[in-house]
Residue frames as qw, qx, qy, qz and C-alpha x, y, z in Angstrom:
[[0.534, 0.601, 0.333, 0.493, -5.34, -11.87, 7.89],
 [0.325, -0.364, -0.080, 0.869, -3.52, -8.55, 7.69],
 [0.281, 0.842, 0.402, -0.222, -5.64, -5.48, 6.74],
 [0.360, -0.227, 0.339, 0.839, -4.31, -3.66, 3.75],
 [0.341, 0.817, 0.397, -0.242, -6.09, -0.78, 2.06],
 [0.489, 0.010, 0.445, 0.750, -5.04, 0.50, -1.32],
 [0.267, 0.834, 0.312, -0.368, -6.26, 3.95, -2.40],
 [0.458, -0.033, 0.542, 0.704, -5.44, 4.45, -6.02],
 [0.306, 0.418, -0.136, -0.844, -6.59, 6.99, -8.70],
 [0.771, 0.359, 0.448, -0.276, -9.27, 5.27, -10.82],
 [0.781, 0.624, -0.021, 0.007, -7.80, 3.59, -13.86],
 [0.038, -0.820, 0.568, -0.051, -4.27, 3.83, -12.37],
 [0.252, -0.275, 0.927, -0.037, -3.99, -0.01, -11.68],
 [0.691, 0.125, -0.445, -0.555, -5.64, -2.09, -14.38],
 [0.928, -0.220, 0.073, -0.293, -7.11, -5.49, -13.25],
 [0.882, 0.263, -0.308, 0.239, -4.02, -7.41, -14.48],
 [0.276, 0.529, -0.473, 0.648, -1.81, -5.25, -12.46],
 [0.603, -0.489, 0.198, -0.598, -4.12, -5.50, -9.51],
 [0.991, -0.053, -0.107, -0.060, -3.53, -9.35, -9.55],
 [0.713, 0.342, -0.361, 0.495, 0.19, -8.88, -9.56],
 [0.043, -0.567, 0.374, -0.732, 0.20, -6.37, -6.89],
 [0.805, -0.410, 0.047, -0.425, -2.22, -8.53, -4.86],
 [0.946, 0.045, -0.241, 0.210, 0.45, -11.38, -5.06],
 [0.460, 0.419, -0.370, 0.689, 3.25, -9.17, -4.06],
 [0.369, -0.560, 0.190, -0.717, 1.31, -7.70, -1.16],
 [0.933, -0.286, -0.062, -0.208, 0.42, -11.24, 0.11],
 [0.830, 0.121, -0.316, 0.444, 4.12, -12.21, -0.03],
 [0.117, 0.549, -0.296, 0.773, 5.12, -9.01, 1.71],
 [0.626, -0.508, 0.076, -0.586, 2.51, -9.61, 4.40],
 [0.981, -0.076, -0.177, -0.032, 3.39, -13.27, 4.74],
 [0.684, 0.277, -0.380, 0.557, 7.11, -12.56, 5.04],
 [0.037, -0.518, 0.273, -0.810, 6.58, -9.66, 7.44],
 [0.534, -0.278, 0.364, -0.711, 3.73, -10.87, 9.74],
 [0.147, -0.071, 0.980, -0.115, 3.19, -14.57, 8.91],
 [0.393, 0.509, 0.679, -0.354, -0.21, -13.87, 7.42],
 [0.318, 0.394, 0.551, 0.663, -1.69, -13.11, 4.05],
 [0.078, 0.187, 0.136, -0.970, -3.17, -9.65, 3.42],
 [0.233, 0.655, 0.706, -0.138, -6.87, -8.85, 3.22],
 [0.202, -0.057, 0.246, 0.946, -6.64, -6.18, 0.51],
 [0.217, 0.788, 0.521, -0.245, -9.34, -3.49, 0.04],
 [0.384, 0.222, 0.405, 0.800, -9.16, -1.48, -3.10],
 [0.075, 0.786, 0.394, -0.471, -10.47, 2.15, -2.95],
 [0.473, 0.359, 0.395, 0.701, -10.52, 3.93, -6.34],
 [0.018, -0.626, -0.223, 0.747, -10.57, 7.69, -6.23],
 [0.522, 0.689, 0.495, 0.093, -12.72, 9.01, -9.15],
 [0.450, 0.334, 0.170, 0.810, -11.25, 11.32, -11.70],
 [0.027, -0.641, -0.145, -0.753, -11.40, 14.90, -10.46],
 [0.701, -0.661, -0.136, -0.230, -11.46, 13.89, -6.69],
 [0.823, -0.391, 0.010, 0.413, -7.83, 13.49, -6.00],
 [0.346, 0.900, -0.081, 0.252, -5.32, 16.43, -6.19],
 [0.711, -0.421, -0.012, 0.563, -1.66, 17.05, -5.34],
 [0.256, -0.370, 0.155, 0.880, -0.26, 20.60, -5.66],
 [0.426, 0.554, 0.143, -0.701, -3.53, 21.64, -7.47],
 [0.379, 0.399, -0.647, -0.527, -3.09, 18.99, -10.07],
 [0.927, -0.118, -0.167, -0.313, -4.85, 15.67, -10.62],
 [0.521, -0.573, 0.626, -0.085, -3.07, 13.22, -8.18],
 [0.736, 0.333, -0.575, -0.127, -1.06, 10.30, -9.41],
 [0.112, -0.476, 0.733, -0.473, -0.32, 9.19, -5.90],
 [0.744, -0.208, -0.619, -0.141, -1.26, 5.82, -4.18],
 [0.338, -0.540, 0.562, -0.528, -1.74, 5.10, -0.51],
 [0.738, -0.028, -0.671, -0.061, -1.07, 1.78, 0.80],
 [0.405, -0.565, 0.367, -0.619, -2.16, 1.32, 4.38],
 [0.679, 0.018, -0.733, 0.033, -1.20, -1.84, 6.33],
 [0.623, -0.607, 0.231, -0.436, -2.24, -2.77, 9.93],
 [0.290, 0.413, -0.838, 0.208, 0.38, -4.93, 11.58],
 [0.765, -0.353, -0.514, -0.160, -0.47, -7.85, 13.79],
 [0.743, -0.388, -0.283, 0.466, 2.03, -6.70, 16.34],
 [0.078, -0.973, 0.039, 0.213, 3.52, -3.50, 17.64],
 [0.799, 0.457, -0.022, 0.390, 6.61, -2.57, 15.56],
 [0.507, -0.575, 0.011, 0.642, 9.86, -1.08, 16.64],
 [0.219, 0.844, -0.098, -0.480, 10.87, 2.05, 14.79],
 [0.144, -0.515, 0.742, 0.405, 13.69, 0.27, 13.07],
 [0.371, 0.198, 0.896, 0.141, 11.52, -2.67, 11.83],
 [0.327, 0.786, 0.418, -0.316, 8.79, -0.17, 10.75],
 [0.135, 0.816, -0.282, -0.486, 11.14, 1.79, 8.70],
 [0.207, -0.247, 0.884, 0.339, 12.60, -1.36, 7.00],
 [0.339, 0.390, 0.856, -0.003, 9.19, -2.59, 6.17],
 [0.325, 0.826, 0.230, -0.399, 7.91, 0.70, 4.83],
 [0.011, 0.619, -0.570, -0.540, 10.88, 0.95, 2.61],
 [0.244, -0.004, 0.938, 0.246, 10.16, -2.56, 1.28],
 [0.328, 0.615, 0.687, -0.206, 6.52, -1.79, 0.86],
 [0.199, 0.825, -0.047, -0.527, 7.13, 1.52, -0.98],
 [0.037, -0.512, 0.716, 0.474, 9.69, 0.05, -3.25],
 [0.328, 0.218, 0.913, 0.109, 7.53, -2.95, -4.08],
 [0.333, 0.724, 0.492, -0.351, 4.70, -0.65, -4.99],
 [0.089, 0.814, -0.254, -0.515, 6.84, 1.65, -6.97],
 [0.190, -0.300, 0.867, 0.348, 8.54, -1.21, -8.93],
 [0.319, 0.350, 0.880, 0.028, 5.24, -2.82, -9.78],
 [0.237, 0.823, 0.466, -0.219, 3.25, 0.34, -10.74],
 [0.507, 0.451, 0.194, 0.708, 5.79, 2.66, -12.13],
 [0.208, -0.956, -0.130, -0.162, 4.94, 5.32, -9.59],
 [0.349, 0.589, -0.434, 0.586, 7.78, 7.25, -8.24],
 [0.461, -0.275, -0.691, 0.485, 8.58, 6.92, -4.55],
 [0.043, 0.056, 0.180, -0.981, 7.31, 10.52, -4.27],
 [0.551, -0.112, -0.355, -0.747, 3.86, 9.23, -5.48],
 [0.643, -0.179, -0.745, -0.012, 3.70, 6.47, -2.87],
 [0.360, -0.538, 0.384, -0.659, 2.32, 7.07, 0.53],
 [0.647, -0.004, -0.760, 0.060, 2.97, 3.99, 2.63],
 [0.428, -0.555, 0.356, -0.618, 1.53, 3.49, 6.17],
 [0.586, -0.006, -0.787, 0.194, 2.36, 0.71, 8.57],
 [0.400, -0.564, 0.234, -0.683, 0.25, 1.03, 11.62],
 [0.005, -0.199, 0.903, -0.380, 0.29, -0.96, 14.81],
 [0.298, -0.437, -0.817, -0.229, -2.72, -3.09, 15.63],
 [0.317, -0.535, 0.017, -0.783, -5.44, -1.23, 17.53],
 [0.257, -0.134, -0.855, 0.430, -5.91, -2.07, 21.27],
 [0.374, -0.589, -0.351, -0.625, -9.20, -1.59, 22.93]]
């Protein structure tokens, strides 16, 4: 499974929307890496997230790939991930922080 962590402002993504996003992230992960996503949702309580001294409306989506990615592939996948999130949530691309990390080696 591909680790995927979604940090969202509490109340920003209702349960119905989480189900839809989960399906989309699983499809993204399966298409990109051949594995479904293991999604962890981390809500940020009101008053605990700020951008430019105002309550934040940003989301962070962090995915750990199962293989090292070339810069070109990473850029393409990050674009897909950010657009997927934006289209589903209504967030602007400026409100989406997408991370696509290579797997950790020990």
